[in-house]
N, CA, C and O atoms as a CHARMM CRD file, in Angstrom:
* protein
*
  296
    1    1 MET  N     15.56200 -14.62700 -29.88700 PROA 1      0.00000
    2    1 MET  CA    14.23100 -15.16800 -29.69800 PROA 1      0.00000
    3    1 MET  C     14.26600 -16.22400 -28.60900 PROA 1      0.00000
    4    1 MET  O     15.17700 -17.05200 -28.56200 PROA 1      0.00000
    5    2 ASN  N     13.28000 -16.19300 -27.74200 PROA 2      0.00000
    6    2 ASN  CA    13.20600 -17.12100 -26.62600 PROA 2      0.00000
    7    2 ASN  C     12.42500 -18.36100 -27.05600 PROA 2      0.00000
    8    2 ASN  O     11.23700 -18.28600 -27.36800 PROA 2      0.00000
    9    3 ASN  N     13.11400 -19.50000 -27.06800 PROA 3      0.00000
   10    3 ASN  CA    12.48500 -20.75200 -27.47300 PROA 3      0.00000
   11    3 ASN  C     12.27300 -21.69500 -26.30300 PROA 3      0.00000
   12    3 ASN  O     12.20500 -22.91000 -26.48700 PROA 3      0.00000
   13    4 ASP  N     12.16600 -21.14100 -25.09400 PROA 4      0.00000
   14    4 ASP  CA    11.91100 -21.98000 -23.93000 PROA 4      0.00000
   15    4 ASP  C     10.53600 -22.61500 -24.04200 PROA 4      0.00000
   16    4 ASP  O      9.62000 -22.03600 -24.62600 PROA 4      0.00000
   17    5 PRO  N     10.39700 -23.81600 -23.47400 PROA 5      0.00000
   18    5 PRO  CA     9.07600 -24.44900 -23.45500 PROA 5      0.00000
   19    5 PRO  C      8.08700 -23.59500 -22.64700 PROA 5      0.00000
   20    5 PRO  O      8.49000 -22.82200 -21.77800 PROA 5      0.00000
   21    6 TRP  N      6.82100 -23.74000 -22.93900 PROA 6      0.00000
   22    6 TRP  CA     5.80100 -22.91600 -22.28600 PROA 6      0.00000
   23    6 TRP  C      5.80200 -23.07400 -20.77600 PROA 6      0.00000
   24    6 TRP  O      5.50900 -22.11900 -20.05600 PROA 6      0.00000
   25    7 ARG  N      6.12800 -24.27000 -20.27900 PROA 7      0.00000
   26    7 ARG  CA     6.16000 -24.49100 -18.82900 PROA 7      0.00000
   27    7 ARG  C      7.24200 -23.64000 -18.15800 PROA 7      0.00000
   28    7 ARG  O      7.03100 -23.08400 -17.07900 PROA 7      0.00000
   29    8 VAL  N      8.37500 -23.55000 -18.79800 PROA 8      0.00000
   30    8 VAL  CA     9.47400 -22.73000 -18.27800 PROA 8      0.00000
   31    8 VAL  C      9.06400 -21.25400 -18.30000 PROA 8      0.00000
   32    8 VAL  O      9.29700 -20.52300 -17.33800 PROA 8      0.00000
   33    9 LYS  N      8.45800 -20.83100 -19.39600 PROA 9      0.00000
   34    9 LYS  CA     7.99100 -19.44400 -19.49300 PROA 9      0.00000
   35    9 LYS  C      6.96800 -19.14400 -18.40300 PROA 9      0.00000
   36    9 LYS  O      7.02200 -18.09700 -17.75900 PROA 9      0.00000
   37   10 PHE  N      6.03000 -20.07900 -18.20300 PROA 10     0.00000
   38   10 PHE  CA     5.00200 -19.88900 -17.18600 PROA 10     0.00000
   39   10 PHE  C      5.62000 -19.77400 -15.79900 PROA 10     0.00000
   40   10 PHE  O      5.28600 -18.86100 -15.04400 PROA 10     0.00000
   41   11 ARG  N      6.52400 -20.69900 -15.45800 PROA 11     0.00000
   42   11 ARG  CA     7.14500 -20.66900 -14.12700 PROA 11     0.00000
   43   11 ARG  C      7.91200 -19.37400 -13.90400 PROA 11     0.00000
   44   11 ARG  O      7.85000 -18.79800 -12.81800 PROA 11     0.00000
   45   12 ARG  N      8.62400 -18.91700 -14.90500 PROA 12     0.00000
   46   12 ARG  CA     9.38500 -17.67900 -14.81000 PROA 12     0.00000
   47   12 ARG  C      8.44800 -16.49400 -14.55700 PROA 12     0.00000
   48   12 ARG  O      8.71000 -15.66400 -13.68700 PROA 12     0.00000
   49   13 GLU  N      7.37700 -16.42500 -15.31000 PROA 13     0.00000
   50   13 GLU  CA     6.42300 -15.32600 -15.14400 PROA 13     0.00000
   51   13 GLU  C      5.65800 -15.43900 -13.83200 PROA 13     0.00000
   52   13 GLU  O      5.34100 -14.42600 -13.20900 PROA 13     0.00000
   53   14 ASP  N      5.36400 -16.65300 -13.41300 PROA 14     0.00000
   54   14 ASP  CA     4.68100 -16.86300 -12.13900 PROA 14     0.00000
   55   14 ASP  C      5.55800 -16.39100 -10.98100 PROA 14     0.00000
   56   14 ASP  O      5.05200 -15.77500 -10.04300 PROA 14     0.00000
   57   15 GLU  N      6.84400 -16.66400 -11.02700 PROA 15     0.00000
   58   15 GLU  CA     7.77500 -16.18200 -10.00200 PROA 15     0.00000
   59   15 GLU  C      7.82200 -14.65600  -9.99600 PROA 15     0.00000
   60   15 GLU  O      7.87500 -14.04200  -8.93100 PROA 15     0.00000
   61   16 LEU  N      7.80500 -14.04900 -11.16900 PROA 16     0.00000
   62   16 LEU  CA     7.80700 -12.59400 -11.26300 PROA 16     0.00000
   63   16 LEU  C      6.53800 -12.00500 -10.64300 PROA 16     0.00000
   64   16 LEU  O      6.60400 -11.01100  -9.92000 PROA 16     0.00000
   65   17 VAL  N      5.40200 -12.60700 -10.92100 PROA 17     0.00000
   66   17 VAL  CA     4.13800 -12.13300 -10.33900 PROA 17     0.00000
   67   17 VAL  C      4.20200 -12.21100  -8.81500 PROA 17     0.00000
   68   17 VAL  O      3.77000 -11.28100  -8.13300 PROA 17     0.00000
   69   18 GLU  N      4.73100 -13.29900  -8.27600 PROA 18     0.00000
   70   18 GLU  CA     4.84100 -13.43700  -6.82500 PROA 18     0.00000
   71   18 GLU  C      5.75300 -12.36800  -6.23600 PROA 18     0.00000
   72   18 GLU  O      5.44600 -11.80000  -5.18800 PROA 18     0.00000
   73   19 GLN  N      6.87500 -12.09000  -6.90300 PROA 19     0.00000
   74   19 GLN  CA     7.78800 -11.05200  -6.42700 PROA 19     0.00000
   75   19 GLN  C      7.11600  -9.67600  -6.44900 PROA 19     0.00000
   76   19 GLN  O      7.25100  -8.89400  -5.50800 PROA 19     0.00000
   77   20 LEU  N      6.40500  -9.39800  -7.51600 PROA 20     0.00000
   78   20 LEU  CA     5.72900  -8.11200  -7.62900 PROA 20     0.00000
   79   20 LEU  C      4.62600  -7.95600  -6.59400 PROA 20     0.00000
   80   20 LEU  O      4.43500  -6.86600  -6.05400 PROA 20     0.00000
   81   21 GLN  N      3.90200  -9.02200  -6.31200 PROA 21     0.00000
   82   21 GLN  CA     2.85600  -8.97300  -5.28400 PROA 21     0.00000
   83   21 GLN  C      3.46400  -8.69500  -3.91100 PROA 21     0.00000
   84   21 GLN  O      2.89600  -7.93700  -3.12400 PROA 21     0.00000
   85   22 ALA  N      4.60200  -9.29700  -3.62100 PROA 22     0.00000
   86   22 ALA  CA     5.27600  -9.06100  -2.34200 PROA 22     0.00000
   87   22 ALA  C      5.74100  -7.60800  -2.25400 PROA 22     0.00000
   88   22 ALA  O      5.61300  -6.97800  -1.20400 PROA 22     0.00000
   89   23 GLN  N      6.27900  -7.07700  -3.35000 PROA 23     0.00000
   90   23 GLN  CA     6.71400  -5.68400  -3.36500 PROA 23     0.00000
   91   23 GLN  C      5.53300  -4.74000  -3.20700 PROA 23     0.00000
   92   23 GLN  O      5.64300  -3.71500  -2.53400 PROA 23     0.00000
   93   24 LEU  N      4.41200  -5.07500  -3.81700 PROA 24     0.00000
   94   24 LEU  CA     3.21300  -4.25500  -3.69900 PROA 24     0.00000
   95   24 LEU  C      2.71700  -4.21700  -2.25300 PROA 24     0.00000
   96   24 LEU  O      2.33800  -3.15500  -1.76100 PROA 24     0.00000
   97   25 LEU  N      2.71600  -5.34500  -1.57900 PROA 25     0.00000
   98   25 LEU  CA     2.30500  -5.40600  -0.18800 PROA 25     0.00000
   99   25 LEU  C      3.22700  -4.55700   0.68500 PROA 25     0.00000
  100   25 LEU  O      2.75500  -3.80800   1.54000 PROA 25     0.00000
  101   26 GLU  N      4.52100  -4.67000   0.47700 PROA 26     0.00000
  102   26 GLU  CA     5.48100  -3.87100   1.24900 PROA 26     0.00000
  103   26 GLU  C      5.27600  -2.38100   1.00200 PROA 26     0.00000
  104   26 GLU  O      5.32800  -1.58400   1.94000 PROA 26     0.00000
  105   27 ALA  N      5.04300  -2.00000  -0.24800 PROA 27     0.00000
  106   27 ALA  CA     4.81800  -0.59400  -0.58100 PROA 27     0.00000
  107   27 ALA  C      3.52900  -0.08500   0.06200 PROA 27     0.00000
  108   27 ALA  O      3.48500   1.04400   0.55000 PROA 27     0.00000
  109   28 ALA  N      2.48800  -0.90400   0.06500 PROA 28     0.00000
  110   28 ALA  CA     1.22100  -0.50600   0.69100 PROA 28     0.00000
  111   28 ALA  C      1.39900  -0.29300   2.18500 PROA 28     0.00000
  112   28 ALA  O      0.81200   0.62600   2.75600 PROA 28     0.00000
  113   29 GLU  N      2.20300  -1.13400   2.82200 PROA 29     0.00000
  114   29 GLU  CA     2.46200  -0.97200   4.24900 PROA 29     0.00000
  115   29 GLU  C      3.23600   0.32000   4.52000 PROA 29     0.00000
  116   29 GLU  O      2.91500   1.04600   5.46000 PROA 29     0.00000
  117   30 ARG  N      4.24800   0.60800   3.70800 PROA 30     0.00000
  118   30 ARG  CA     5.00900   1.85400   3.87300 PROA 30     0.00000
  119   30 ARG  C      4.13000   3.07300   3.61400 PROA 30     0.00000
  120   30 ARG  O      4.23300   4.08400   4.30800 PROA 30     0.00000
  121   31 ARG  N      3.27600   2.96600   2.61800 PROA 31     0.00000
  122   31 ARG  CA     2.35300   4.05400   2.27300 PROA 31     0.00000
  123   31 ARG  C      1.37800   4.29600   3.42300 PROA 31     0.00000
  124   31 ARG  O      1.12200   5.44300   3.79000 PROA 31     0.00000
  125   32 GLY  N      0.84100   3.23600   3.98400 PROA 32     0.00000
  126   32 GLY  CA    -0.05800   3.37100   5.11900 PROA 32     0.00000
  127   32 GLY  C      0.62600   3.99400   6.31800 PROA 32     0.00000
  128   32 GLY  O      0.04200   4.83300   7.00400 PROA 32     0.00000
  129   33 ALA  N      1.86400   3.58800   6.57600 PROA 33     0.00000
  130   33 ALA  CA     2.61600   4.16900   7.68900 PROA 33     0.00000
  131   33 ALA  C      2.85200   5.65700   7.46100 PROA 33     0.00000
  132   33 ALA  O      2.80400   6.44300   8.40700 PROA 33     0.00000
  133   34 ALA  N      3.10500   6.04700   6.22700 PROA 34     0.00000
  134   34 ALA  CA     3.29400   7.46200   5.90500 PROA 34     0.00000
  135   34 ALA  C      1.99900   8.24200   6.14600 PROA 34     0.00000
  136   34 ALA  O      2.03700   9.37000   6.63700 PROA 34     0.00000
  137   35 LEU  N      0.86200   7.64800   5.80400 PROA 35     0.00000
  138   35 LEU  CA    -0.41300   8.31700   6.05500 PROA 35     0.00000
  139   35 LEU  C     -0.66800   8.47700   7.54900 PROA 35     0.00000
  140   35 LEU  O     -1.23100   9.48500   7.97700 PROA 35     0.00000
  141   36 VAL  N     -0.26100   7.49800   8.33900 PROA 36     0.00000
  142   36 VAL  CA    -0.38400   7.60800   9.78800 PROA 36     0.00000
  143   36 VAL  C      0.45900   8.78000  10.28400 PROA 36     0.00000
  144   36 VAL  O      0.02200   9.52800  11.15800 PROA 36     0.00000
  145   37 GLU  N      1.66100   8.94600   9.73500 PROA 37     0.00000
  146   37 GLU  CA     2.49700  10.09600  10.08300 PROA 37     0.00000
  147   37 GLU  C      1.81100  11.39700   9.67800 PROA 37     0.00000
  148   37 GLU  O      1.85900  12.38600  10.41000 PROA 37     0.00000
  149   38 GLY  N      1.18100  11.39200   8.52400 PROA 38     0.00000
  150   38 GLY  CA     0.45200  12.57200   8.07400 PROA 38     0.00000
  151   38 GLY  C     -0.69000  12.92100   9.01200 PROA 38     0.00000
  152   38 GLY  O     -0.95500  14.09500   9.26700 PROA 38     0.00000
  153   39 LEU  N     -1.36100  11.90500   9.52300 PROA 39     0.00000
  154   39 LEU  CA    -2.44200  12.12900  10.47900 PROA 39     0.00000
  155   39 LEU  C     -1.90000  12.76700  11.75100 PROA 39     0.00000
  156   39 LEU  O     -2.51500  13.67700  12.30700 PROA 39     0.00000
  157   40 ALA  N     -0.75500  12.28800  12.20700 PROA 40     0.00000
  158   40 ALA  CA    -0.14600  12.86200  13.41300 PROA 40     0.00000
  159   40 ALA  C      0.22200  14.32900  13.17100 PROA 40     0.00000
  160   40 ALA  O      0.08500  15.15900  14.07000 PROA 40     0.00000
  161   41 GLU  N      0.68100  14.64200  11.98100 PROA 41     0.00000
  162   41 GLU  CA     1.08800  16.00900  11.65700 PROA 41     0.00000
  163   41 GLU  C     -0.10300  16.93400  11.41800 PROA 41     0.00000
  164   41 GLU  O     -0.14300  18.04600  11.94400 PROA 41     0.00000
  165   42 LEU  N     -1.06600  16.48000  10.63100 PROA 42     0.00000
  166   42 LEU  CA    -2.15800  17.35400  10.21200 PROA 42     0.00000
  167   42 LEU  C     -3.37900  17.30000  11.11900 PROA 42     0.00000
  168   42 LEU  O     -4.16000  18.25000  11.16100 PROA 42     0.00000
  169   43 GLY  N     -3.55100  16.19800  11.84500 PROA 43     0.00000
  170   43 GLY  CA    -4.60000  16.12600  12.84100 PROA 43     0.00000
  171   43 GLY  C     -5.90900  15.48400  12.42500 PROA 43     0.00000
  172   43 GLY  O     -6.63000  14.97800  13.28500 PROA 43     0.00000
  173   44 THR  N     -6.24800  15.48100  11.13700 PROA 44     0.00000
  174   44 THR  CA    -7.49800  14.83700  10.71100 PROA 44     0.00000
  175   44 THR  C     -7.27600  14.05100   9.42700 PROA 44     0.00000
  176   44 THR  O     -6.40000  14.36200   8.62000 PROA 44     0.00000
  177   45 VAL  N     -8.09400  13.02700   9.26900 PROA 45     0.00000
  178   45 VAL  CA    -8.04000  12.22800   8.04300 PROA 45     0.00000
  179   45 VAL  C     -8.39400  13.10300   6.84400 PROA 45     0.00000
  180   45 VAL  O     -7.78400  12.98300   5.78200 PROA 45     0.00000
  181   46 TYR  N     -9.37400  13.97500   7.01600 PROA 46     0.00000
  182   46 TYR  CA    -9.79000  14.86100   5.92800 PROA 46     0.00000
  183   46 TYR  C     -8.61500  15.68500   5.40800 PROA 46     0.00000
  184   46 TYR  O     -8.41900  15.79400   4.19800 PROA 46     0.00000
  185   47 LYS  N     -7.83700  16.26100   6.31500 PROA 47     0.00000
  186   47 LYS  CA    -6.69600  17.08600   5.89500 PROA 47     0.00000
  187   47 LYS  C     -5.63900  16.25000   5.17900 PROA 47     0.00000
  188   47 LYS  O     -5.04200  16.69900   4.20000 PROA 47     0.00000
  189   48 VAL  N     -5.41100  15.03300   5.67300 PROA 48     0.00000
  190   48 VAL  CA    -4.43000  14.14800   5.02900 PROA 48     0.00000
  191   48 VAL  C     -4.91200  13.79800   3.62400 PROA 48     0.00000
  192   48 VAL  O     -4.14500  13.88300   2.66500 PROA 48     0.00000
  193   49 ALA  N     -6.17700  13.40500   3.49800 PROA 49     0.00000
  194   49 ALA  CA    -6.73000  13.02800   2.19600 PROA 49     0.00000
  195   49 ALA  C     -6.64300  14.18700   1.21400 PROA 49     0.00000
  196   49 ALA  O     -6.26300  14.00200   0.05800 PROA 49     0.00000
  197   50 LYS  N     -6.98900  15.36200   1.66800 PROA 50     0.00000
  198   50 LYS  CA    -6.93600  16.54300   0.80300 PROA 50     0.00000
  199   50 LYS  C     -5.49900  16.82500   0.37300 PROA 50     0.00000
  200   50 LYS  O     -5.24200  17.14100  -0.78800 PROA 50     0.00000
  201   51 ASP  N     -4.56900  16.70800   1.31300 PROA 51     0.00000
  202   51 ASP  CA    -3.16500  17.00100   1.01900 PROA 51     0.00000
  203   51 ASP  C     -2.58000  16.04500  -0.02100 PROA 51     0.00000
  204   51 ASP  O     -1.80500  16.46100  -0.88200 PROA 51     0.00000
  205   52 VAL  N     -2.95100  14.76400   0.05900 PROA 52     0.00000
  206   52 VAL  CA    -2.38400  13.77800  -0.87400 PROA 52     0.00000
  207   52 VAL  C     -3.24500  13.57400  -2.11700 PROA 52     0.00000
  208   52 VAL  O     -2.85800  12.84500  -3.03000 PROA 52     0.00000
  209   53 GLY  N     -4.42000  14.22100  -2.15200 PROA 53     0.00000
  210   53 GLY  CA    -5.27500  14.12200  -3.33200 PROA 53     0.00000
  211   53 GLY  C     -5.99200  12.79700  -3.48200 PROA 53     0.00000
  212   53 GLY  O     -6.27400  12.35700  -4.59700 PROA 53     0.00000
  213   54 LYS  N     -6.28900  12.15900  -2.35000 PROA 54     0.00000
  214   54 LYS  CA    -7.01600  10.88400  -2.37000 PROA 54     0.00000
  215   54 LYS  C     -8.35900  11.06500  -1.68000 PROA 54     0.00000
  216   54 LYS  O     -8.58100  12.05400  -0.98100 PROA 54     0.00000
  217   55 SER  N     -9.24800  10.10600  -1.88000 PROA 55     0.00000
  218   55 SER  CA   -10.56000  10.20100  -1.24800 PROA 55     0.00000
  219   55 SER  C    -10.42300  10.01500   0.26200 PROA 55     0.00000
  220   55 SER  O     -9.49100   9.37900   0.75600 PROA 55     0.00000
  221   56 TYR  N    -11.38600  10.59500   0.97200 PROA 56     0.00000
  222   56 TYR  CA   -11.42200  10.44600   2.41900 PROA 56     0.00000
  223   56 TYR  C    -11.51000   8.96700   2.78800 PROA 56     0.00000
  224   56 TYR  O    -10.80600   8.50400   3.68600 PROA 56     0.00000
  225   57 THR  N    -12.36800   8.23400   2.10100 PROA 57     0.00000
  226   57 THR  CA   -12.59100   6.82400   2.42700 PROA 57     0.00000
  227   57 THR  C    -11.32100   5.99700   2.25300 PROA 57     0.00000
  228   57 THR  O    -10.96400   5.21800   3.13700 PROA 57     0.00000
  229   58 ALA  N    -10.63800   6.15700   1.12600 PROA 58     0.00000
  230   58 ALA  CA    -9.40800   5.39100   0.88600 PROA 58     0.00000
  231   58 ALA  C     -8.34100   5.73500   1.91600 PROA 58     0.00000
  232   58 ALA  O     -7.64400   4.85700   2.42300 PROA 58     0.00000
  233   59 THR  N     -8.22300   7.02000   2.21700 PROA 59     0.00000
  234   59 THR  CA    -7.22500   7.46200   3.19300 PROA 59     0.00000
  235   59 THR  C     -7.56300   6.93900   4.58100 PROA 59     0.00000
  236   59 THR  O     -6.68700   6.44400   5.29000 PROA 59     0.00000
  237   60 SER  N     -8.82600   7.04600   4.97000 PROA 60     0.00000
  238   60 SER  CA    -9.26000   6.57200   6.27800 PROA 60     0.00000
  239   60 SER  C     -9.03000   5.07000   6.42500 PROA 60     0.00000
  240   60 SER  O     -8.55300   4.60900   7.46300 PROA 60     0.00000
  241   61 ASN  N     -9.36400   4.31700   5.39600 PROA 61     0.00000
  242   61 ASN  CA    -9.17700   2.85500   5.45000 PROA 61     0.00000
  243   61 ASN  C     -7.70700   2.49200   5.58600 PROA 61     0.00000
  244   61 ASN  O     -7.36400   1.59700   6.35900 PROA 61     0.00000
  245   62 ALA  N     -6.83800   3.16700   4.85400 PROA 62     0.00000
  246   62 ALA  CA    -5.40200   2.88000   4.93900 PROA 62     0.00000
  247   62 ALA  C     -4.86900   3.23700   6.31800 PROA 62     0.00000
  248   62 ALA  O     -4.06800   2.49500   6.88700 PROA 62     0.00000
  249   63 ILE  N     -5.30300   4.35900   6.85300 PROA 63     0.00000
  250   63 ILE  CA    -4.84900   4.75800   8.18600 PROA 63     0.00000
  251   63 ILE  C     -5.33000   3.75800   9.23300 PROA 63     0.00000
  252   63 ILE  O     -4.56500   3.36900  10.11500 PROA 63     0.00000
  253   64 LYS  N     -6.57700   3.34600   9.14400 PROA 64     0.00000
  254   64 LYS  CA    -7.10900   2.36600  10.10400 PROA 64     0.00000
  255   64 LYS  C     -6.32700   1.06200  10.04000 PROA 64     0.00000
  256   64 LYS  O     -6.07000   0.43300  11.06600 PROA 64     0.00000
  257   65 LYS  N     -5.95500   0.66600   8.85000 PROA 65     0.00000
  258   65 LYS  CA    -5.24600  -0.59900   8.66900 PROA 65     0.00000
  259   65 LYS  C     -3.83400  -0.55500   9.24400 PROA 65     0.00000
  260   65 LYS  O     -3.34300  -1.55900   9.76000 PROA 65     0.00000
  261   66 TYR  N     -3.18200   0.59400   9.15900 PROA 66     0.00000
  262   66 TYR  CA    -1.76600   0.66000   9.54300 PROA 66     0.00000
  263   66 TYR  C     -1.50100   1.44600  10.82000 PROA 66     0.00000
  264   66 TYR  O     -0.35000   1.54200  11.24500 PROA 66     0.00000
  265   67 ARG  N     -2.53700   2.01300  11.44600 PROA 67     0.00000
  266   67 ARG  CA    -2.33600   2.76400  12.67400 PROA 67     0.00000
  267   67 ARG  C     -2.03800   1.79300  13.81400 PROA 67     0.00000
  268   67 ARG  O     -2.68400   0.75000  13.92500 PROA 67     0.00000
  269   68 PRO  N     -1.06800   2.12700  14.65700 PROA 68     0.00000
  270   68 PRO  CA    -0.80200   1.27200  15.82800 PROA 68     0.00000
  271   68 PRO  C     -2.04900   1.17600  16.70600 PROA 68     0.00000
  272   68 PRO  O     -2.82100   2.13100  16.79400 PROA 68     0.00000
  273   69 GLU  N     -2.24400   0.05300  17.34200 PROA 69     0.00000
  274   69 GLU  CA    -3.41300  -0.17600  18.19100 PROA 69     0.00000
  275   69 GLU  C     -3.46800   0.87300  19.30600 PROA 69     0.00000
  276   69 GLU  O     -2.44700   1.28000  19.86100 PROA 69     0.00000
  277   70 GLY  N     -4.68800   1.29000  19.60800 PROA 70     0.00000
  278   70 GLY  CA    -4.88000   2.20400  20.71300 PROA 70     0.00000
  279   70 GLY  C     -4.93800   3.66400  20.33300 PROA 70     0.00000
  280   70 GLY  O     -5.36700   4.48900  21.13900 PROA 70     0.00000
  281   71 ARG  N     -4.51700   4.01200  19.11900 PROA 71     0.00000
  282   71 ARG  CA    -4.58100   5.41400  18.67900 PROA 71     0.00000
  283   71 ARG  C     -5.91200   5.63500  17.98600 PROA 71     0.00000
  284   71 ARG  O     -6.31000   4.85800  17.11900 PROA 71     0.00000
  285   72 THR  N     -6.59100   6.69200  18.37200 PROA 72     0.00000
  286   72 THR  CA    -7.91900   6.92900  17.81400 PROA 72     0.00000
  287   72 THR  C     -8.06700   8.31000  17.21600 PROA 72     0.00000
  288   72 THR  O     -9.19800   8.73800  16.98700 PROA 72     0.00000
  289   73 THR  N     -7.00900   9.02200  16.95300 PROA 73     0.00000
  290   73 THR  CA    -7.09400  10.35500  16.38700 PROA 73     0.00000
  291   73 THR  C     -7.79100  10.31200  15.04100 PROA 73     0.00000
  292   73 THR  O     -7.39800   9.53900  14.16700 PROA 73     0.00000
  293   74 GLU  N     -8.80100  11.11300  14.86200 PROA 74     0.00000
  294   74 GLU  CA    -9.50100  11.23200  13.58600 PROA 74     0.00000
  295   74 GLU  C     -9.33200  12.64700  13.14600 PROA 74     0.00000
  296   74 GLU  O     -9.82900  13.02800  12.08600 PROA 74     0.00000
């Protein structure tokens, strides 16, 4: 049984939340980069969204966020 004071428990869990948030951000960036690769392969956002089973809007937003500047392939 863990008898640590509540402050210690809070700090420990707060550190875990921060680590998980950082991992989530990194995963979202990798996921977005993969969608950009999918766009290069398949040619349209619609085809990428259909292939991965996500909505067009979510896929388009992720691609826009992670696409290198200057590329406009839709």
